N, CA, C and O atoms as a MOPAC input file, in Angstrom:
PM7 MOZYME 1SCF
protein

 N     72.89900 1   -19.19200 1    23.35000 1
 C     71.89800 1   -18.10500 1    22.74800 1
 C     70.64000 1   -18.77100 1    22.17000 1
 O     70.59800 1   -19.89000 1    21.65900 1
 N     69.61400 1   -17.90200 1    22.33200 1
 C     68.26200 1   -18.35400 1    22.01600 1
 C     67.59100 1   -17.40300 1    20.97900 1
 O     68.08600 1   -16.31400 1    20.68900 1
 N     66.44900 1   -17.87000 1    20.44400 1
 C     65.74200 1   -16.99200 1    19.52900 1
 C     65.73400 1   -15.53100 1    19.91000 1
 O     66.02200 1   -14.64700 1    19.10400 1
 N     65.36800 1   -15.29000 1    21.26200 1
 C     65.17300 1   -13.89200 1    21.66500 1
 C     66.26700 1   -13.00900 1    21.70000 1
 O     66.10700 1   -11.82000 1    21.97400 1
 N     67.63500 1   -13.61500 1    21.38200 1
 C     68.88000 1   -12.66900 1    21.38600 1
 C     68.89300 1   -11.98700 1    20.14300 1
 O     68.58600 1   -12.59000 1    19.11500 1
 N     69.24600 1   -10.68100 1    20.13000 1
 C     69.39700 1   -10.03300 1    19.13200 1
 C     70.81900 1    -9.76700 1    18.62800 1
 O     71.64700 1    -9.23300 1    19.36500 1
 N     71.12400 1   -10.16600 1    17.28200 1
 C     72.57500 1   -10.02400 1    16.71600 1
 C     72.60300 1    -8.85900 1    16.27400 1
 O     71.80100 1    -8.60500 1    15.37500 1
 N     73.48500 1    -7.81800 1    16.73000 1
 C     73.66800 1    -6.74400 1    16.42400 1
 C     75.04200 1    -6.40600 1    16.18500 1
 O     75.30700 1    -5.27300 1    15.78400 1
 N     76.10900 1    -7.40300 1    16.41900 1
 C     77.52200 1    -7.09500 1    16.36900 1
 C     77.88000 1    -7.86200 1    15.25200 1
 O     77.23600 1    -8.84000 1    14.87100 1
 N     79.10700 1    -7.34300 1    14.61000 1
 C     80.10000 1    -7.97000 1    13.49600 1
 C     81.30400 1    -8.18000 1    13.88000 1
 O     81.92400 1    -7.48400 1    14.68400 1
 N     81.73400 1    -9.25200 1    13.26300 1
 C     83.16900 1    -9.88300 1    13.88900 1
 C     83.80400 1   -10.13400 1    12.55600 1
 O     83.44200 1   -11.12700 1    11.92600 1
 N     84.74100 1    -9.31200 1    12.05100 1
 C     85.54000 1    -9.72000 1    10.94900 1
 C     86.91500 1   -10.19000 1    11.42000 1
 O     87.62200 1    -9.51900 1    12.17400 1
 N     87.27800 1   -11.48800 1    10.88500 1
 C     88.57000 1   -11.91700 1    11.03300 1
 C     89.12600 1   -12.78300 1    10.08100 1
 O     88.46300 1   -13.39700 1     9.24400 1
 N     90.43000 1   -12.83600 1    10.21800 1
 C     91.04600 1   -13.60500 1     9.35600 1
 C     91.77000 1   -15.03600 1     9.62900 1
 O     92.57000 1   -15.11400 1    10.56200 1
 N     91.53700 1   -15.97700 1     8.95400 1
 C     92.02700 1   -17.28800 1     9.51200 1
 C     92.60100 1   -17.91200 1     8.28700 1
 O     92.34100 1   -17.63200 1     7.11700 1
 N     93.48600 1   -18.87300 1     8.79100 1
 C     94.02300 1   -19.76700 1     7.72500 1
 C     93.11900 1   -20.76200 1     6.87400 1
 O     92.09100 1   -21.27100 1     7.32300 1
 N     93.61600 1   -20.98200 1     5.59600 1
 C     92.59000 1   -21.61700 1     4.80300 1
 C     92.14300 1   -23.21000 1     5.45000 1
 O     91.03100 1   -23.73400 1     5.40300 1
 N     93.41400 1   -23.75600 1     6.05700 1
 C     93.20300 1   -24.93600 1     6.58000 1
 C     91.84800 1   -25.00000 1     7.73300 1
 O     90.87400 1   -25.74900 1     7.81600 1
 N     92.23800 1   -24.04400 1     8.39600 1
 C     91.12500 1   -23.64500 1     9.81900 1
 C     89.69000 1   -23.55900 1     9.13400 1
 O     88.77200 1   -24.21500 1     9.62700 1
 N     89.49400 1   -22.84100 1     8.11500 1
 C     88.31800 1   -22.50300 1     7.77200 1
 C     87.77200 1   -23.91800 1     6.93200 1
 O     86.57600 1   -24.21000 1     6.93200 1
 N     88.44000 1   -24.45600 1     6.47400 1
 C     88.20400 1   -25.77400 1     5.93800 1
 C     87.78700 1   -26.82500 1     6.90400 1
 O     86.95300 1   -27.65600 1     6.54500 1
 N     88.25100 1   -26.85600 1     7.99700 1
 C     87.86500 1   -27.49700 1     9.18700 1
 C     86.61000 1   -27.17800 1     9.79300 1
 O     85.81600 1   -28.00400 1    10.24200 1
 N     86.46400 1   -25.83400 1     9.78000 1
 C     85.14100 1   -25.05500 1    10.23200 1
 C     84.01300 1   -25.54800 1     9.54300 1
 O     83.03100 1   -25.96000 1    10.15900 1
 N     84.09400 1   -25.53500 1     7.99600 1
 C     83.26000 1   -25.78400 1     6.99100 1
 C     82.86100 1   -27.37400 1     7.25700 1
 O     81.69100 1   -27.74600 1     7.16800 1
 N     83.90800 1   -28.24100 1     7.58000 1
 C     83.32400 1   -29.50000 1     7.85900 1
 C     82.59400 1   -29.77800 1     9.08100 1
 O     81.85000 1   -30.75700 1     9.13600 1
 N     82.75000 1   -28.98800 1    10.07200 1
 C     81.99400 1   -29.34500 1    11.23500 1
 C     80.66900 1   -28.75900 1    11.18800 1
 O     79.64900 1   -29.22200 1    11.69900 1
 N     80.79200 1   -27.71900 1    10.53600 1
 C     79.10500 1   -26.74300 1    10.18800 1
 C     78.48800 1   -27.64200 1     9.43900 1
 O     77.31200 1   -27.87200 1     9.72200 1
 N     79.14000 1   -28.40600 1     8.25200 1
 C     78.25300 1   -29.46200 1     7.58900 1
 C     77.74500 1   -30.33800 1     8.36400 1
 O     76.53300 1   -30.53400 1     8.45000 1
 N     78.80800 1   -31.08700 1     9.14500 1
 C     78.27500 1   -32.11900 1     9.99600 1
 C     77.26200 1   -31.81300 1    10.79800 1
 O     76.32600 1   -32.60100 1    10.93100 1
 N     77.30200 1   -30.71200 1    11.39900 1
 C     76.02200 1   -30.19900 1    12.29500 1
 C     75.12000 1   -29.61700 1    11.71900 1
 O     74.26700 1   -29.14600 1    12.47200 1
 N     74.95300 1   -29.44100 1    10.49800 1
 C     74.09300 1   -28.77700 1     9.59400 1
 C     73.77100 1   -27.41700 1    10.32900 1
 O     72.63500 1   -27.13500 1    10.71200 1
 N     74.93000 1   -26.55600 1    10.50000 1
 C     74.91500 1   -25.15200 1    10.74700 1
 C     75.66700 1   -24.44900 1     9.73100 1
 O     76.33700 1   -24.99200 1     8.85300 1
 N     75.48500 1   -22.97600 1     9.93700 1
 C     76.26100 1   -22.11900 1     9.01500 1
 C     77.58400 1   -22.03300 1     9.77000 1
 O     77.76500 1   -22.52400 1    10.88400 1
 N     78.46100 1   -21.38300 1     9.08200 1
 C     79.88900 1   -21.03800 1     9.57600 1
 C     79.68400 1   -20.02400 1    10.73000 1
 O     80.40500 1   -20.15200 1    11.71900 1
 N     78.87900 1   -19.15000 1    10.69800 1
 C     78.71500 1   -18.11000 1    11.86000 1
 C     78.00400 1   -18.71200 1    13.12900 1
 O     78.22400 1   -18.30200 1    14.26900 1
 N     77.06500 1   -19.80300 1    12.79100 1
 C     76.50800 1   -20.29100 1    13.74500 1
 C     77.57400 1   -21.29500 1    14.50000 1
 O     77.69400 1   -21.27300 1    15.72500 1
 N     78.28100 1   -22.11600 1    13.71500 1
 C     79.18000 1   -23.01600 1    14.61800 1
 C     80.26400 1   -22.23400 1    15.16200 1
 O     80.74000 1   -22.74300 1    16.17600 1
 N     80.89000 1   -20.96600 1    14.73300 1
 C     81.52700 1   -20.11100 1    15.47600 1
 C     80.93300 1   -19.73300 1    16.85800 1
 O     81.60100 1   -19.71100 1    17.89200 1
 N     79.70400 1   -19.45800 1    16.78200 1
 C     78.91900 1   -19.11100 1    18.20800 1
 C     78.92400 1   -20.13300 1    19.07700 1
 O     79.22000 1   -19.98500 1    20.26300 1
 N     78.59100 1   -21.26500 1    18.54200 1
 C     78.49000 1   -22.29200 1    19.39500 1
 C     79.84700 1   -22.83900 1    20.03000 1
 O     79.95400 1   -23.31400 1    21.16100 1
 N     80.68200 1   -22.71100 1    19.25700 1
 C     82.01200 1   -22.98500 1    19.69200 1
 C     82.63900 1   -22.12000 1    20.85100 1
 O     83.21000 1   -22.56700 1    21.84600 1
 N     82.41200 1   -20.72500 1    20.51400 1
 C     82.69000 1   -19.78000 1    21.31700 1
 C     82.06000 1   -20.03600 1    22.74600 1
 O     82.67100 1   -20.11200 1    23.81200 1
 N     80.68700 1   -20.15300 1    22.52500 1
 C     79.72000 1   -20.44000 1    23.72900 1
 C     80.31800 1   -21.54800 1    24.90500 1
 O     80.45300 1   -21.46200 1    26.12500 1
 N     80.59800 1   -22.60200 1    23.93100 1
 C     81.18900 1   -23.85700 1    24.65900 1
 C     82.11200 1   -23.78500 1    25.31900 1
 O     82.22100 1   -24.37900 1    26.39100 1
 N     83.25200 1   -22.79900 1    24.65900 1
 C     84.46500 1   -22.57700 1    25.37000 1
 C     84.49100 1   -21.74600 1    26.62500 1
 O     85.29100 1   -21.92300 1    27.54400 1
 N     83.40700 1   -20.68600 1    26.58400 1
 C     83.24000 1   -19.83300 1    27.64800 1
 C     82.59100 1   -20.62000 1    28.90800 1
 O     82.91000 1   -20.47300 1    30.08800 1
 N     81.64500 1   -21.45300 1    28.40200 1
 C     81.06100 1   -22.31100 1    29.38300 1
 C     82.04500 1   -23.12600 1    30.14700 1
 O     81.93900 1   -23.24000 1    31.36800 1
 N     83.08200 1   -23.74800 1    29.41100 1
 C     84.18000 1   -24.52200 1    30.08500 1
 C     84.99800 1   -23.69000 1    30.96600 1
 O     85.54800 1   -24.25400 1    31.91200 1
 N     85.13700 1   -22.62900 1    30.82500 1
 C     86.26600 1   -21.55300 1    31.53500 1
 C     85.24300 1   -21.04800 1    32.41900 1
 O     85.79000 1   -20.58000 1    33.41700 1
 N     84.06300 1   -20.95300 1    32.46700 1
 C     83.35400 1   -20.41500 1    33.54200 1
 C     83.04700 1   -18.84400 1    33.23100 1
 O     82.98400 1   -17.98200 1    34.10800 1
 N     82.88800 1   -18.64300 1    32.00900 1
 C     82.81400 1   -16.99600 1    31.71100 1
 C     81.33600 1   -17.20100 1    31.34800 1
 O     80.94000 1   -18.09400 1    30.59900 1
 N     80.57700 1   -16.31100 1    31.93500 1
 C     79.25000 1   -16.10500 1    31.71200 1
 C     78.86700 1   -15.26200 1    30.48300 1
 O     79.58500 1   -14.28400 1    30.26900 1
 N     78.04100 1   -15.45000 1    29.80800 1
 C     77.50500 1   -14.82100 1    28.55800 1
 C     75.99700 1   -14.28700 1    28.90400 1
 O     75.02200 1   -15.03200 1    28.99700 1
 N     75.98100 1   -13.12800 1    29.04800 1
 C     74.65400 1   -12.37700 1    29.30700 1
 C     73.86100 1   -12.38700 1    27.93800 1
 O     74.36300 1   -12.29400 1    26.81800 1
 N     72.47200 1   -12.52200 1    28.26600 1
 C     71.48000 1   -12.66700 1    27.33900 1
 C     70.51400 1   -11.74300 1    27.49800 1
 O     70.33600 1   -11.14200 1    28.55800 1
 N     69.71400 1   -11.54500 1    26.26800 1
 C     68.43800 1   -10.74100 1    26.44700 1
 C     68.66000 1    -9.38900 1    27.03800 1
 O     69.58800 1    -8.64100 1    26.73100 1
 N     67.63800 1    -9.11900 1    27.99500 1
 C     67.57400 1    -7.92800 1    28.77700 1
 C     68.74900 1    -7.63400 1    29.71900 1
 O     68.92200 1    -6.45800 1    30.03700 1
 N     69.49700 1    -8.48600 1    30.15200 1
 C     70.55500 1    -8.26100 1    31.00200 1
 C     71.57400 1    -7.47300 1    30.17700 1
 O     72.25100 1    -6.70100 1    30.85600 1
 N     71.82800 1    -7.49000 1    28.91500 1
 C     72.61800 1    -6.68800 1    28.22900 1
 C     72.31400 1    -5.15000 1    28.32300 1
 O     73.18100 1    -4.27600 1    28.34300 1
 N     71.04300 1    -4.95900 1    28.37500 1
 C     70.55700 1    -3.50200 1    28.26200 1
 C     70.13000 1    -2.79200 1    29.67500 1
 O     69.58100 1    -1.69900 1    29.81100 1
 N     70.53500 1    -3.71800 1    30.69000 1
 C     70.21700 1    -3.15400 1    31.96500 1
 C     71.44800 1    -2.55500 1    32.55100 1
 O     72.13700 1    -3.23900 1    33.30700 1
 N     71.74300 1    -1.45400 1    32.29200 1
 C     72.84800 1    -0.65500 1    32.76700 1
 C     72.47300 1    -0.24300 1    34.33100 1
 O     73.25000 1     0.44800 1    34.99000 1

């Protein structure tokens, strides 16, 4: 994702307190917010699995 991507979706989830604590540690080490570290981890996993993530205008060109 880059600065031109518009964030308009909300994701609510429940996770264990241990996992949340680990995410906080990762986010702090990388100087990121929890939301941003989740985006980064998801994007990295999608890239590893070969799942493209459409960005920008590609999302709105139906």
